[in-house]
N, C-alpha and C positions, 0 to 999 in steps of 0.2 A: 478662498477663491485661490484658483492654481489656473497657471498659464502656461503653456507650451511657449520655448524658446524658439525662435524663429529659426528657419532652416541654415542659416548662415554659423548658428550655432550648435550645430551638429558636431560629433567630432570621433573620429576614428582610434580605436587602440586594438593595434592585431586583428585589423581588416575587420572588427566588430563596431557598429553601427547603435550609436547614441540619441535617444534626445533625453532631457533633463526637464521634468515638473518641476515647477519651481513659484510659491506662494508671493503674492503680490508684496506681503511686505518682505520677504524673502528669508522668514525664520525657518522652512522648511523646503526641503528639494529633495527629489526624490530622480533617481538616476534608473533609467529604463533601457534596458538592450532591445533592440525592434525584432531579432529575429527568434530570441529563445521567446518574446511576449507576442509572435504571430503564432510560430509553431506550437505553444501552450494552446493558444486559440483553435486551433486548427485544430488538435486534438480532441480538445472538450466538443466542437460539432460532430469530428468523428466520433467521438463516444455516446454525444447522443441521438445520432442520425442510427446505430447502430440499437439504440435505448428503444426509438421508436419500432424500429423493426421487429424488435422483440417483444414489444405491447401488442402488437399487430398478428404476428405469426403465433398460431397453433390451431388446437383443432375446431375451434371456434375461430373463423378469418374475421379480422377488423380491417377493413382500407385503412391504407395510409391517413386519406385528408380524412376519418373518421376519428381514427387516433387521436388527431391534434386536434380536431374539436373537441374531443371528449376534457382534453388535458387542459382547456379551455372553460371548460363546463358546459357544451353544448350540444353534446353525443347524445344518445339515445339512452335510456335505462339500463336496456340490456348490455348496451357498449360501455357504459359506465361500472356496469357490474364487473364486466370480464378484465377490464384496461384497469381500472382504480381500483375494484379489489381484489381480483384474483392474481391478473399479473404485473402493476405495479410495485408491492415490495420486493419482489425477486428483483426486479430491475432495479431498483432503488438502492438495493442493497447491494448488486453487482458493482455500480458506479461508485458508492460509497466504501466498500471494502476494497476495491480497484486502488482510489487513491490512497487510503490508508497504505496498503501494502506498500504502492510505488513510493508515498513520503518516507515509511522507514526504511524501507530500502537506500533511499537516497541519504537518510540521516546516519545509518552507522557505514554506509561508504563514504561518506564525506570523514566519519571520525575515525574510521581503521586508512583512510587513503586506497583502500582496494577496491577496486571493483566483484572481487566475491565475497566484501564482507558484509552480504545480508542475513538479517535475521533469521531465513531460514535455515543457512549455514551455519550461523553460528552457536547456535542451541535454542533462540531466544522462541522459537513459535513451538519447539519439543518442549522447553518448560512450560509455556503455554499448555499446551497440548495434557501433560501429564498432572497440573494444576485442574484442569476441567475433567479429566477422566476419574480424576479425586473426586469430586465432586457427583459426580455424575453415580459413580457408582455407591455412595455412602448417603449423599443427600436426597439426591433426585435431581431432573432435568428441568427444571426453573431457571430462565434464562439468567436472574442477577443473578443466581447462586452462580450459575456457569460460570458467568461472567466473572466474578469476583475472585471465582475459583483458577481462572484461565490469566487474568490482573496478576494476584499473587506469585503464582508458577513462573509466571514471564520476569517479572520482577526477583524472585530470588534465582533464578538464571543465571538473570544479568548479573546480582550481584556475586554470584559463586565464579562467574567468568571471568568478570573483571578482578575479581582476587586472587587468581591461578594465575591472572596473565600480568599482573602488576610486578614490573620487576627496575626500582626506579622511575617510572613513569612508564607508558603505554607505549608498546607500537604494534601497529597493525597489523604486521605478517603474525606474531607470538598470538596475538588475541585471536586472531581468525584459528590458528591450530588446537587451541585450546578450546574456542567452541565447536571445531566439530568432534572432539573427545567428549566434552560435555553433552554434545548433539548425540552422541550415540552412544552414550548412559544413557539419557533420557529415553531413546527407543527403547533400551532395555526393560526400563521401566514398565512404559508401555505397555509392553507386550505381556509381563509379568501382571501388570493390572488386569488386562483384559483375560487373561485366559483365568483370573481369578476369581472373575465376575459372573453374576449368573446369565446363565446362556441368552438370554433376548435382552439384558442391557450390555452384554458382550459383544451383541449382533449387530445394536444400534451405536453402541461405541466404535465399531469397527467402521460399519459405511460412513458416519459422521468422520471418523478418521480423514479420510479421503477427500475432505473437503468438498463440501456439497450444497449446494442453495438451493436443493429438490423442496418443498413442502414448506417455505418459510414465508412466513406472514408478516402483518406488521407488529404484532408483537417480537420481534427480532429488528424488522426493519426500522422501527421507530427512534427507540434505544440506542442501537447501536450509530445509525445514523446524526443524532444530537451529540454522541459522546467523540464522534471524530471531527465533528464542527470545531469543538472546545477544544480537541489535540491540535486541528490543523489552525487555530486561532494563535497558540501558544508556539507553535513549532515555526507560524511567521514570526511572531517576535523572534524566536530565537535563530532565526535564518542571519542576521549580519554575523552574528557571533561564531556558528558555524563555518560560514566561507573563512571569517578570518582565522580561525584553529587552521585551516586546509595547509596556509602557510608556516605553523609554524607557533609556538605558544608565546615564543617572545615577539614575536611580530604582533601576535593576538593583546598580547600585553602593551605594546606601543601602543594601539589603536582606542587600548581603553577597555578592550576583551577582558572580562574576570573566568578566566580557561576553564579552571574548576567546576564552578557553578553553573556556565554555560553549557561543559559537560555532561554533568549530572542531570541538567536539565533536558538535553536531549534526548537521553542514553531514556530517563522517563518516559519522554513525549513518544518516541520509537516506541520502546517496550508498550505502550498503550496502545498503538496504534495495531502493533503486530496482536495483543492479547484478546482485543475488541471485537478483529477479525477471527479470530479462532472461537473465542467463544459464541459468535454469531451461526459461522460455517464450517468450522472446523480447521485446521491445519491446509491452506492454500497454498501449493510449493511454487516456486520460481518467477512469481511476477515481482514481488520482492528484489529479484536479482536483477530480472534484466531489465524492467520498466528505465530506473536511473540511468543504463548505460544505451538502452537505446534511444531516450529522449535527450541523451549528450549527442549522442550521432548526429541526432537530427537538427538539434540547437550550435552545433558546434561549439558547446562551450569547453572551458580548461576545466571544470571539473561539472556534479552534478545540482542539480536545480530541481528545490523543491514543486516549485511549481508544475513546470516540466512533466519532473516526474510523477506526481501527483496525476495530472492529466493522463499521461500515458498508460499507467496503472487501470484509471478507470478505464481506456479504452480497450486494452488487454484482458481485463475481466469481465466486461459486459459482452466482446464478440466471443471468448472462448466458450460464457455461456450459454450464446444464443446458441452455438456448437456440440455442445452438450444435451442442448433439447433437441435439436432437429436431427443431428446426425444420423441415428436411428429411432427417430421416432416411431412408434407412439412411447417406446422405452425412452430414460433420459438419463442419462452419464451422471456422476459427481462431478462438477466441475475442475477439480483437483485435478482426475484423470488426463482431461484437454490439457490444462495449465504444465502439467508435466511431462507430457508430449512436444507442444511448442518449445519449453525449456531446455529438454535434452536437444531438440535439431537446435535448439539457438547457442548453447556449447559449444554443440559440433563445429557450426560457421565460425564461435567464434574462436576455437583453437587452429581452424583452419585457416582464417586470416592473419591473425598470430604467426601460423606458422611462414604464410607466404611472405610476412615482413621480414623475418628475419634469414 
């Protein structure tokens, strides 16, 4: 059992309000910052609200009360078919992949200590895409094979980037520069593979490479969601070490954190998030870049946090997918087109705000 400390035991640090959850035997205590917790909950509720709207909107409109009733098993057979079989896989995948991309962005921005250190900029997305393309053009389009190729490509690219960036330790800026160079090389390999592939495979791979949730079903949504949940548990276990590494390896060692193992585990989990998203929907740009920084601004935290970044990623991707579905209905855009437009606007705003500060 856990008990909440009374209000007079609240503490304040740099203006942040905390509560401590402590077991009655006092063998375990958990420090909770109230504002990040509230922001994360609000983002999760916002993502859920957009998801419910997405389940109801389409050629066959299902009223919101009927959508909610269907989710609890009380809807009509027609509503269950439309909501649970036709639309739920896409919405669930948008929520899960958005959380994965947001968490991956938080991990790599924390490791590089740079807001530009997201997997889509430092080449891990491109490497996962190359691995998936190689499988698509040689083996087939089965989800398991594509997922394995995507994960292998992402891990190989991560190893390459880290080997090239290592000079008596890791520096975030060097890692980003090397990652951008490797990403450009991977993009060239992508183009070469598509140009030498069969015409129909090349067209399918090109459309998938934009990042699309169109025509996804339970065969993609189910396995991807399970993998992301497992990776999320591993990320939560590594979160303390991640935040300790942000203040430096020496301080992390003083706190009992084994920097090398934690960093390796974080890289593996972050690449797993990215590769799973790429295998399910193709490379979706800018979510992993923008979600952690937007969440950090809302929570007013000193660094990025995994939970808030994942919640923001879910909200951004499910909202972007709703726009992609309805903007030019009945035609549907790849969700990656919407996230690129959003990401470009975000970068312009970020540059303007930084220029005003200086």
